[in-house]
C-alpha positions as CSV (number, residue, x, y, z in Angstrom):
1,M,-58.6,-1.5,40.7
2,T,-60.8,0.5,43.0
3,L,-60.9,4.3,43.2
4,V,-59.0,4.2,46.6
5,E,-56.4,1.9,45.1
6,R,-55.9,4.2,42.1
7,K,-55.5,7.2,44.4
8,Q,-53.0,5.4,46.5
9,R,-51.0,4.4,43.5
10,Q,-51.1,7.9,42.1
11,A,-49.9,9.3,45.5
12,R,-47.0,6.8,45.6
13,Q,-45.9,7.7,42.1
14,R,-46.2,11.4,42.9
15,I,-43.9,10.9,45.9
16,V,-41.3,9.1,43.8
17,E,-41.3,11.7,41.1
18,V,-41.1,14.7,43.5
19,A,-38.4,13.0,45.6
20,E,-36.2,12.3,42.6
21,E,-36.5,16.0,41.5
22,L,-35.6,17.2,45.0
23,F,-32.7,14.7,45.3
24,L,-31.2,15.9,42.0
25,A,-31.7,19.6,42.8
26,S,-30.5,19.6,46.4
27,G,-28.6,16.3,47.0
28,F,-30.0,13.3,48.7
29,D,-28.8,14.1,52.2
30,N,-30.2,17.7,52.0
31,V,-33.8,16.6,51.4
32,S,-36.1,15.6,54.3
33,V,-39.2,13.5,54.3
34,S,-41.2,16.5,55.3
35,E,-40.0,18.4,52.2
36,I,-40.9,15.5,49.9
37,A,-44.4,15.1,51.5
38,E,-45.1,18.8,51.3
39,R,-44.0,19.1,47.6
40,A,-46.0,15.9,46.7
41,E,-49.0,17.4,48.6
42,V,-49.4,14.4,50.9
43,G,-49.1,14.0,54.6
44,R,-46.2,12.4,56.4
45,T,-48.5,9.6,57.4
46,T,-49.2,8.9,53.7
47,F,-45.5,9.0,52.9
48,F,-44.7,6.4,55.6
49,R,-47.7,4.3,54.5
50,H,-45.8,3.7,51.2
51,F,-42.1,4.0,52.2
52,G,-40.1,3.3,55.4
53,D,-37.6,6.0,54.6
54,K,-36.4,8.2,51.8
55,Q,-34.0,5.6,50.6
56,E,-36.9,3.3,49.9
57,V,-38.4,5.9,47.6
58,L,-35.3,5.8,45.4
59,F,-35.4,2.0,45.3
60,S,-39.2,1.8,44.8
61,K,-39.0,-0.6,41.9
62,N,-37.1,-3.2,43.9
63,Q,-40.3,-4.9,45.0
64,E,-41.5,-5.2,41.4
65,Q,-38.2,-6.8,40.4
66,L,-38.5,-9.3,43.3
67,A,-42.1,-10.0,42.2
68,T,-40.8,-10.8,38.7
69,I,-38.4,-13.3,40.1
70,A,-41.1,-14.8,42.4
71,A,-43.4,-15.3,39.4
72,A,-40.7,-17.2,37.6
73,Q,-40.1,-19.4,40.7
74,D,-43.8,-20.2,40.8
75,L,-43.6,-21.9,37.3
76,V,-43.7,-25.6,38.0
77,D,-43.3,-27.1,34.5
78,I,-39.6,-26.2,34.0
79,A,-37.1,-29.1,34.5
80,P,-34.0,-28.7,36.7
81,A,-31.0,-27.4,34.8
82,R,-28.5,-30.2,34.1
83,N,-25.5,-28.0,33.7
84,A,-24.3,-24.4,34.0
85,F,-25.3,-23.6,30.4
86,E,-28.9,-24.7,30.9
87,A,-29.0,-22.8,34.3
88,I,-27.8,-19.5,32.7
89,E,-30.3,-20.0,29.8
90,Q,-33.1,-20.4,32.3
91,L,-32.2,-17.2,34.1
92,R,-31.8,-15.1,30.9
93,P,-35.5,-14.4,30.3
94,I,-35.9,-13.4,34.0
95,V,-33.1,-11.0,33.9
96,L,-34.2,-9.4,30.7
97,A,-37.7,-9.1,32.0
98,I,-36.4,-7.2,35.1
99,L,-34.4,-4.9,32.9
100,A,-37.4,-4.2,30.6
101,L,-39.3,-3.3,33.8
102,V,-36.7,-0.8,35.2
103,T,-36.0,0.8,31.8
104,V,-39.7,1.3,30.7
105,D,-39.2,5.0,31.7
106,P,-35.7,5.8,30.4
107,E,-35.6,9.3,32.0
108,A,-36.5,7.9,35.4
109,Y,-33.8,5.2,35.0
110,I,-31.2,7.9,34.2
111,R,-32.3,10.0,37.2
112,H,-32.0,7.0,39.5
113,F,-28.4,6.5,38.7
114,Q,-27.5,10.2,38.7
115,I,-28.7,10.4,42.3
116,I,-26.9,7.2,43.3
117,E,-23.6,8.4,41.8
118,Q,-23.7,11.4,44.2
119,N,-23.9,9.4,47.4
120,S,-21.7,6.5,48.7
121,D,-24.4,5.1,51.0
122,L,-26.8,4.9,48.0
123,Q,-24.1,3.2,46.0
124,G,-23.8,0.6,48.7
125,R,-27.6,0.1,48.8
126,E,-27.6,-0.4,45.0
127,A,-24.8,-3.0,45.3
128,A,-26.7,-4.8,48.0
129,K,-29.9,-4.7,45.9
130,V,-28.2,-6.3,43.0
131,Q,-26.7,-9.0,45.1
132,Q,-30.2,-9.6,46.6
133,L,-31.5,-10.2,43.1
134,G,-28.6,-12.6,42.5
135,D,-29.6,-14.6,45.6
136,K,-33.2,-14.7,44.5
137,L,-32.2,-15.9,41.0
138,S,-30.2,-18.7,42.4
139,Q,-33.2,-19.7,44.6
140,V,-35.4,-20.0,41.4
141,L,-33.0,-22.6,40.1
142,I,-32.7,-24.4,43.4
143,H,-36.5,-24.5,43.7
144,R,-36.6,-26.2,40.2
145,G,-34.2,-28.9,41.4
146,T,-30.9,-27.5,40.1
147,D,-28.0,-28.3,42.4
148,E,-26.9,-25.4,44.6
149,S,-23.4,-24.9,43.3
150,T,-24.7,-24.7,39.7
151,A,-27.5,-22.4,40.7
152,L,-25.1,-20.0,42.6
153,F,-22.7,-20.0,39.7
154,A,-25.4,-19.3,37.1
155,A,-26.9,-16.5,39.1
156,Q,-23.6,-14.7,39.4
157,V,-22.9,-15.1,35.7
158,A,-26.4,-13.7,34.9
159,L,-25.6,-10.7,37.1
160,A,-22.3,-10.3,35.3
161,C,-24.1,-10.1,32.0
162,F,-26.2,-7.2,33.3
163,Q,-23.2,-5.5,34.9
164,T,-21.2,-5.8,31.7
165,A,-24.0,-4.1,29.7
166,K,-24.2,-1.5,32.5
167,A,-20.5,-0.8,32.4
168,L,-20.5,-0.3,28.6
169,G,-22.8,2.7,28.9
170,N,-25.8,2.0,31.1
171,N,-28.1,3.2,28.3
172,P,-31.7,2.5,29.2
173,H,-32.7,2.5,25.5
174,T,-30.3,-0.4,24.7
175,L,-29.7,-2.0,28.1
176,V,-32.0,-5.0,27.4
177,D,-30.3,-5.7,24.0
178,D,-26.8,-5.1,25.4
179,T,-27.5,-7.6,28.2
180,Q,-28.9,-10.1,25.8
181,G,-25.7,-9.7,23.8
182,A,-23.7,-10.5,26.9
183,F,-25.7,-13.6,27.5
184,V,-25.2,-14.8,24.0
185,R,-21.4,-14.3,24.4
186,V,-21.4,-16.3,27.6
187,L,-23.6,-19.1,26.2
188,T,-21.3,-19.5,23.1
189,L,-18.0,-19.6,25.0
190,G,-15.9,-22.5,23.9
191,R,-18.3,-23.4,21.1
192,E,-16.6,-23.1,17.7
193,P,-18.7,-22.2,14.6
194,R,-19.8,-25.3,12.7
195,T,-18.0,-24.2,9.6
196,R,-14.7,-24.1,11.4
197,R,-15.3,-27.6,12.9
198,A,-16.3,-28.9,9.5
199,K,-13.1,-27.6,7.9
200,R,-11.0,-29.2,10.6
201,S,-12.7,-32.6,10.2
202,T,-12.4,-32.5,6.3
203,P,-9.6,-34.9,5.1
204,G,-6.6,-33.3,3.3
């Protein structure tokens, strides 16, 4: 990375950190782009070079999440899923990778949702973002040759695993493991333990 690129990345990160501090202190609607730029010690031109508006600042990790999905779609050596179980299994590592990305800074993750909870428009943007991720996940499976109905179903189940873990506490320290647990429960639905099946098949 060149010196210019490093400075641009540092400026972008500074804008995000300052904006989140201001949003928490004053409320999202009460903070202007000019205030963010001034506190971050950048010009408005620099702000708009990185972000289209102040909502984009709050959802700055979305592009990284989409890039994670795109990287998975570029893998060409994975066979089409033959059923819903295989499709969900293929999506599991992608979803867990995304969650590992967004929770790498637990405090930032907590701030993000504290700000969103204060604003109904942001809650709508968050819901739309999650659904966008679901659409992209289904496209990964379709790109691999999985039929559309199975891909769409699997993507919604994968989102449900994350949403279940989020509803149980939304703890950034355990979110990846909690989501993994939800995937395990889904993938073992209807599958009896071997010992139980063995007892049922034993004569007498």
